[in-house]
N, C-alpha and C positions, 0 to 999 in steps of 0.2 A: 762201387761205381753206381749202383741203383739208387742210393740215398740222395745224391745231388739231383738226379733226374726227377725224383718224386718232389723234392723241394722246389725245383724249377717249375714243375707242372702246377703245384699248389699256388705259386706266385702268379702264374699266368691266369689261373682261375680267379684269383683275388682281383687282378687288374681288370679282367673282363667284367667281373661282378660290379666293381666300382664304377665302370663306365656306363653300365646299364641303369644304375640307381637314379642318377639325375634325370634320365629320360622318363623313367617311371614317375618320378616326382612331378616333372613337367606335365606329363599326361594327366595326372590327378589334378594339378592346378588348373589346367585348361578345360576341365570337364564343364560343359555348358550348364548354366543354371536354369531351372524351370521358369518359364515365363508366367508371371502373375497377372491375370486378367484384371484390368481396371474396373472399378465399380461404375455404375451408372452415373453417380454424382461426380466421381473423379474424371470421367470423360468430359463432362460439361466444364468442369473447372479447368482442365487443360486447354480446351477449345477457347475458353474465355480468358486465358492468360492470367490465371489467378496469382501466380508468383509475381509477375510483373505489376499487377494491380496492387498487391499488398506491399510492394516495395515503395509505393508512393504514400504520402502522408494523408492527403484528402482529395476528394473529387467534388467539383461544383457543376451545377447545371440549372437551367431554367425549365420549369415544367408547367405546361398549360393542359388542364384536364377537363373534359366536358362529358357529362352524362345526360342523355335525353334532351340534348339541346341547351342544357344549363351548365354554366361554368361552376365547377366544384373546387378547383384549385388553380392558382396562378401565382407562382412564387419562384424565387431563387433559392436553391437548396445547396448548402455546403455540408458535407458529411465526411468524417474520417473514414478511411478505407477499412478500419476495424469496426466501424459503425457505433462506437461508444459515445461519440459526441456529434452534434449536428446543430446547424443554425438555419432556420427557415425565415426568409424575409418576403412577405407578401408584397404584391405590386402597390398596395395602398399604404405600405409602411409598417403594418402589424408584424410582430416577430414571435417566433417560438424558438426556444433553446432546449436542446435535448442533452441531458447528461446521464447516460446509462438509462436506468429505469425512471428517472425524474424528468419532468418537463417544466419549463418556466415560460410564462407568456407575458406579453405587454398588457397593460391594464385594459386596453380596448378589447382584448380577447377573453377576459375573465369569465364572462357569462356564456361563452360559446361552448356548447356541449360536445362539439366535434373535434376540438383541438388535439386531443390525444390520438384519435384515429389518424388525423392528417399528419401529426408529428412523426408517426412511425410507418404508416402504410406505404406512401409513395416512395420514400427512400428505400424501403425494404424491397419493393418491386424493382427498383433500379439496381439495387445491390444483389438481387436474388441469386445470380450465378456464383456469387462469392459467399453465400450464407448456407450452402448445402451441407457443410460438414460442421456446423455450429454445435455446441454442446446441447444435448437434448433432442437432436434430430433422430428420427427413426425412419429407415428406408425399407420399402418393399419393392425390390427390383423385379419381382415376378408379376407385379400388378399389370393387368391388361384391361383396356376398355372394350366395350362390345362393338365400337365403331371400327371401320377399316382404317388401319394405321400403317399401310405398307411403306410410307415414306418416313415414319417416325418410330422411335422407341419410346416406351412409356414406363413410368414407375410412380409410386405413391409416397409422399412425404407426410409424416405425422410427427407428433412431438411427445416427449415425456411430460408427465404432470408437472405443473409449476414452471414451465418453460415460457418465458416471455409474458406478454400481456394477454395472449389468447392461445393457450396450449391446446384447446380443442379444435382449432383450425386445422385443415388438412389441404394438401395440394396434390393434384395429379399433373405430373411434369412430362412434357413432350420434348424430345430432342431430335434434331435432324440426324438421320442414320449416317449420312455421308460426312457432314461437317462437325457433328456433335454440339453445334450451337443450340442454345435454348430457342424453342419454336413457340410453344404454347404452355400456359400454366393455368389449369383449372383450380378453383379455390372456393372456400366458404369463408364468410366473415362472421365470427361469433360475438364480436363486440356489441354489447347492449342487446343481445338476443340469445335464445337457446340454441343448442346444437341442432335440434330437430328443425327449428325454423330456418336456420342457416342452410341446412342440407336440402331444404325444399326449394331453395333459390340459389344454386351455385352459379358462379360466373367464371369467365376465363379471360385471360389476357394473351394477345398474340404479339410477339416481338418481331418487328420488321424494320427494314432499311438500316441494316447494321453499318456503322461508320467507325473508322479507325481513329483512335486518339492515343498517340504515343505507343502504337503497337498493340493496343487493347481494344477489342470490339465492343461497341455499345449500340443498342437499338435506338434509333432516332425517333421512331414512331411506335406507339402501342395502339392496339385496337381491343376494345372490350366487347365480350359476347356473353349471351346466355350459354349454358353448357349442360349436357346430360351424358351419363355414362354410355347410353345407347347411341346417341347421335353425335356426340362431340360438340363442337361449336355450333350454335344456332343463330339467333338474331343478334345483329350488332347493336350495342346499347351505348357505346361511348368511344372516346379516343383520347390519346395524349400525344402532345408534341414535346419532345425533349431536345432542347437546343443549347448552344453555348457550353458544350461539355468540355471541361478542362480539369487537369490535375492542378492542385494548388499546394503551396508550401507555407509554413508559418501559421497554419490555422490553429493548431493546438496551443501555440504560444500566445496567440492573440485572443483565444476563446475566453470571454469574460461575460458573465451574466449580469445585466444591470440590476442595481440594488432594489429598484421599485417593481421588478417583475414578479409575477405571482406564480407560486408553485401549484401545479394542478395534479 
Protein backbone atom coordinates (compact mmCIF):
# COMPACT_ATOMS: atom_id res chain seq x y z
CA UNK A 1 0.00 0.00 0.00
CA UNK A 2 2.93 2.43 0.65
CA UNK A 3 4.44 2.12 -2.82
CA UNK A 4 1.54 3.75 -4.75
CA UNK A 5 1.51 6.64 -2.20
CA UNK A 6 5.21 7.28 -2.79
CA UNK A 7 4.70 7.18 -6.54
CA UNK A 8 1.74 9.59 -6.27
CA UNK A 9 3.77 11.98 -4.08
CA UNK A 10 6.68 11.93 -6.56
CA UNK A 11 4.29 12.69 -9.43
CA UNK A 12 2.85 15.67 -7.54
CA UNK A 13 6.34 17.02 -6.91
CA UNK A 14 7.14 16.70 -10.62
CA UNK A 15 3.98 18.56 -11.58
CA UNK A 16 4.66 21.37 -9.09
CA UNK A 17 8.26 21.58 -10.26
CA UNK A 18 7.20 21.82 -13.93
CA UNK A 19 4.77 24.60 -13.11
CA UNK A 20 7.47 26.65 -11.38
CA UNK A 21 10.09 26.40 -14.16
CA UNK A 22 8.30 28.69 -16.69
CA UNK A 23 7.87 31.31 -13.98
CA UNK A 24 11.59 31.21 -13.24
CA UNK A 25 12.37 31.44 -16.95
CA UNK A 26 10.02 34.41 -17.35
CA UNK A 27 11.60 36.11 -14.36
CA UNK A 28 15.04 35.72 -15.92
CA UNK A 29 13.84 36.97 -19.31
CA UNK A 30 12.24 40.07 -17.79
CA UNK A 31 15.31 41.08 -15.80
CA UNK A 32 15.86 44.79 -16.59
CA UNK A 33 18.91 45.64 -18.65
CA UNK A 34 21.35 48.29 -17.40
CA UNK A 35 20.82 51.74 -18.94
CA UNK A 36 23.80 52.80 -21.06
CA UNK A 37 24.40 56.54 -20.82
CA UNK A 38 24.67 58.28 -24.20
CA UNK A 39 27.91 60.05 -24.97
CA UNK A 40 28.10 63.81 -25.39
CA UNK A 41 28.15 63.47 -29.18
CA UNK A 42 25.28 60.98 -29.23
CA UNK A 43 23.04 63.34 -27.26
CA UNK A 44 23.58 66.06 -29.86
CA UNK A 45 22.97 63.62 -32.71
CA UNK A 46 19.65 62.52 -31.19
CA UNK A 47 18.53 66.12 -30.60
CA UNK A 48 19.37 67.00 -34.20
CA UNK A 49 17.49 63.96 -35.58
CA UNK A 50 20.53 62.39 -37.22
CA UNK A 51 18.67 59.25 -38.35
CA UNK A 52 15.98 61.33 -40.07
CA UNK A 53 18.65 63.54 -41.65
CA UNK A 54 20.65 60.62 -43.05
CA UNK A 55 17.48 59.07 -44.46
CA UNK A 56 17.47 61.94 -46.97
CA UNK A 57 19.77 62.11 -50.00
CA UNK A 58 20.95 65.73 -49.95
CA UNK A 59 20.32 69.11 -48.35
CA UNK A 60 20.37 72.51 -50.07
CA UNK A 61 20.60 76.02 -48.65
CA UNK A 62 21.67 79.59 -49.41
CA UNK A 63 24.43 81.04 -47.23
CA UNK A 64 25.40 84.68 -46.89
CA UNK A 65 28.44 85.15 -44.64
CA UNK A 66 30.03 88.41 -43.55
CA UNK A 67 33.13 89.12 -41.46
CA UNK A 68 34.17 92.59 -40.35
CA UNK A 69 31.58 94.19 -42.60
CA UNK A 70 32.90 92.35 -45.68
CA UNK A 71 31.07 89.65 -47.60
CA UNK A 72 33.17 86.49 -47.63
CA UNK A 73 30.68 83.98 -49.02
CA UNK A 74 27.38 84.26 -50.89
CA UNK A 75 26.28 81.08 -52.57
CA UNK A 76 23.83 78.24 -52.94
CA UNK A 77 25.14 75.00 -51.47
CA UNK A 78 23.90 71.49 -52.22
CA UNK A 79 25.60 68.71 -50.30
CA UNK A 80 24.84 65.04 -49.81
CA UNK A 81 23.80 64.16 -46.28
CA UNK A 82 26.84 61.87 -46.13
CA UNK A 83 28.95 64.91 -47.20
CA UNK A 84 30.93 63.06 -49.88
CA UNK A 85 29.76 65.26 -52.76
CA UNK A 86 28.71 68.90 -52.97
CA UNK A 87 28.05 71.66 -55.45
CA UNK A 88 28.52 75.34 -54.60
CA UNK A 89 27.13 77.98 -56.93
CA UNK A 90 28.11 81.56 -56.15
CA UNK A 91 25.68 84.37 -56.85
CA UNK A 92 27.95 85.54 -59.70
CA UNK A 93 27.79 82.11 -61.35
CA UNK A 94 31.19 80.73 -60.26
CA UNK A 95 31.04 77.07 -59.23
CA UNK A 96 32.86 74.60 -57.01
CA UNK A 97 32.29 70.85 -57.17
CA UNK A 98 33.41 68.66 -54.28
CA UNK A 99 34.00 64.94 -54.77
CA UNK A 100 35.32 63.57 -51.47
CA UNK A 101 38.88 64.95 -51.09
CA UNK A 102 38.95 66.50 -54.56
CA UNK A 103 37.52 69.84 -55.66
CA UNK A 104 36.94 71.17 -59.15
CA UNK A 105 36.34 74.83 -59.93
CA UNK A 106 35.11 76.89 -62.85
CA UNK A 107 37.99 78.55 -64.78
CA UNK A 108 37.18 81.92 -63.20
CA UNK A 109 38.22 80.51 -59.77
CA UNK A 110 41.50 78.91 -60.87
CA UNK A 111 43.68 81.62 -59.30
CA UNK A 112 41.58 82.00 -56.13
CA UNK A 113 43.65 80.73 -53.17
CA UNK A 114 40.66 80.39 -50.85
CA UNK A 115 38.48 78.03 -52.85
CA UNK A 116 39.44 74.88 -50.95
CA UNK A 117 38.67 76.57 -47.63
CA UNK A 118 35.25 77.72 -48.87
CA UNK A 119 34.57 74.35 -50.49
CA UNK A 120 34.64 72.53 -47.16
CA UNK A 121 34.30 74.97 -44.26
CA UNK A 122 30.77 76.37 -44.54
CA UNK A 123 29.10 73.08 -45.41
CA UNK A 124 31.03 71.48 -42.51
CA UNK A 125 29.67 74.08 -40.10
CA UNK A 126 26.17 73.46 -41.46
CA UNK A 127 26.54 69.67 -41.16
CA UNK A 128 28.43 69.81 -37.86
CA UNK A 129 25.79 68.00 -35.70
CA UNK A 130 25.96 65.07 -38.13
CA UNK A 131 29.78 64.88 -38.32
CA UNK A 132 30.46 64.18 -34.66
CA UNK A 133 31.00 60.43 -35.08
CA UNK A 134 33.01 60.53 -38.31
CA UNK A 135 36.05 58.31 -38.66
CA UNK A 136 39.05 59.87 -36.95
CA UNK A 137 37.12 61.92 -34.39
CA UNK A 138 38.49 61.96 -30.84
CA UNK A 139 36.27 63.19 -27.99
CA UNK A 140 37.20 64.42 -24.54
CA UNK A 141 33.84 64.52 -22.76
CA UNK A 142 35.49 65.61 -19.52
CA UNK A 143 36.86 68.83 -21.04
CA UNK A 144 35.70 71.98 -19.26
CA UNK A 145 36.33 75.65 -19.99
CA UNK A 146 37.14 78.14 -17.23
CA UNK A 147 34.10 80.28 -17.98
CA UNK A 148 30.78 79.77 -16.18
CA UNK A 149 28.73 77.32 -18.27
CA UNK A 150 25.76 76.57 -16.04
CA UNK A 151 23.41 76.40 -19.03
CA UNK A 152 25.62 74.26 -21.24
CA UNK A 153 27.65 71.07 -21.27
CA UNK A 154 31.02 71.14 -23.02
CA UNK A 155 33.42 68.67 -24.61
CA UNK A 156 36.43 68.89 -26.90
CA UNK A 157 36.71 67.36 -30.36
CA UNK A 158 40.05 66.68 -32.01
CA UNK A 159 41.16 64.36 -34.79
CA UNK A 160 43.50 61.51 -35.54
CA UNK A 161 46.45 62.25 -37.81
CA UNK A 162 45.68 62.40 -41.54
CA UNK A 163 41.97 63.00 -40.95
CA UNK A 164 40.56 65.39 -43.54
CA UNK A 165 42.23 68.56 -44.81
CA UNK A 166 43.10 69.94 -41.36
CA UNK A 167 43.65 67.22 -38.75
CA UNK A 168 45.26 69.74 -36.36
CA UNK A 169 42.02 71.71 -36.02
CA UNK A 170 40.09 71.27 -32.78
CA UNK A 171 36.65 72.27 -31.56
CA UNK A 172 35.23 73.04 -28.13
CA UNK A 173 31.56 72.14 -28.38
CA UNK A 174 28.76 73.55 -26.23
CA UNK A 175 25.31 71.95 -26.08
CA UNK A 176 22.20 73.14 -24.30
CA UNK A 177 21.72 71.12 -21.10
CA UNK A 178 17.95 70.93 -21.53
CA UNK A 179 17.52 70.36 -25.27
CA UNK A 180 20.95 68.91 -26.21
CA UNK A 181 20.89 71.15 -29.30
CA UNK A 182 24.18 72.56 -30.50
CA UNK A 183 24.71 76.01 -28.97
CA UNK A 184 28.28 77.21 -29.61
CA UNK A 185 31.37 75.76 -31.25
CA UNK A 186 34.80 77.26 -30.60
CA UNK A 187 37.41 76.34 -33.19
CA UNK A 188 40.79 77.01 -34.72
CA UNK A 189 41.59 77.09 -38.44
CA UNK A 190 45.01 75.67 -39.33
CA UNK A 191 44.64 75.96 -43.11
CA UNK A 192 47.63 77.95 -44.43
CA UNK A 193 48.95 78.61 -40.90
CA UNK A 194 50.70 76.81 -38.05
CA UNK A 195 48.79 75.30 -35.12
CA UNK A 196 50.47 77.83 -32.81
CA UNK A 197 49.28 80.77 -34.91
CA UNK A 198 45.76 79.32 -35.14
CA UNK A 199 45.56 78.75 -31.38
CA UNK A 200 46.54 82.38 -30.79
CA UNK A 201 43.32 83.48 -32.52
CA UNK A 202 40.46 81.01 -31.88
CA UNK A 203 36.95 81.87 -33.00
CA UNK A 204 33.50 80.58 -32.12
CA UNK A 205 30.22 80.15 -33.92
CA UNK A 206 26.87 80.51 -32.16
CA UNK A 207 23.91 78.64 -33.69
CA UNK A 208 20.62 80.48 -33.20
CA UNK A 209 17.06 80.68 -34.52
CA UNK A 210 16.51 76.99 -35.09
CA UNK A 211 13.91 76.18 -37.73
CA UNK A 212 12.24 72.87 -38.50
CA UNK A 213 12.66 71.31 -41.97
CA UNK A 214 10.83 68.01 -42.39
CA UNK A 215 11.22 67.33 -38.67
CA UNK A 216 14.94 68.17 -38.55
CA UNK A 217 16.18 71.32 -36.74
CA UNK A 218 18.59 73.72 -38.47
CA UNK A 219 20.02 77.03 -37.24
CA UNK A 220 18.87 79.79 -39.58
CA UNK A 221 21.40 82.28 -38.22
CA UNK A 222 24.99 81.96 -37.09
CA UNK A 223 27.05 84.51 -35.20
CA UNK A 224 30.85 84.49 -35.14
CA UNK A 225 32.87 85.64 -32.13
CA UNK A 226 36.35 85.72 -30.74
CA UNK A 227 36.82 83.08 -28.04
CA UNK A 228 39.04 82.20 -25.12
CA UNK A 229 39.03 79.31 -22.66
CA UNK A 230 38.74 81.80 -19.77
CA UNK A 231 36.00 84.09 -21.09
CA UNK A 232 34.22 82.02 -23.73
CA UNK A 233 32.68 84.15 -26.49
CA UNK A 234 34.11 87.67 -26.68
CA UNK A 235 33.72 90.25 -29.48
CA UNK A 236 31.31 89.59 -32.33
CA UNK A 237 33.22 89.45 -35.62
CA UNK A 238 30.72 88.21 -38.18
CA UNK A 239 27.44 86.54 -39.00
CA UNK A 240 25.78 84.17 -41.45
CA UNK A 241 22.23 83.97 -42.72
CA UNK A 242 21.13 80.51 -43.82
CA UNK A 243 17.97 80.55 -45.93
CA UNK A 244 15.92 78.37 -48.28
CA UNK A 245 16.90 75.18 -46.47
CA UNK A 246 15.37 72.10 -48.09
CA UNK A 247 16.04 68.44 -48.69
CA UNK A 248 16.49 67.48 -52.34
CA UNK A 249 16.40 64.22 -54.25
CA UNK A 250 18.24 63.19 -57.43
CA UNK A 251 21.39 65.14 -56.56
CA UNK A 252 23.68 62.13 -56.78
CA UNK A 253 22.22 61.04 -60.12
CA UNK A 254 22.58 64.52 -61.61
CA UNK A 255 26.03 65.22 -60.14
CA UNK A 256 28.37 65.80 -63.10
CA UNK A 257 31.53 67.88 -63.09
CA UNK A 258 31.95 69.94 -66.31
CA UNK A 259 34.91 68.81 -68.41
CA UNK A 260 36.60 72.23 -68.47
CA UNK A 261 36.61 72.63 -64.67
CA UNK A 262 39.99 72.67 -62.98
CA UNK A 263 41.08 70.33 -60.21
CA UNK A 264 42.49 72.18 -57.21
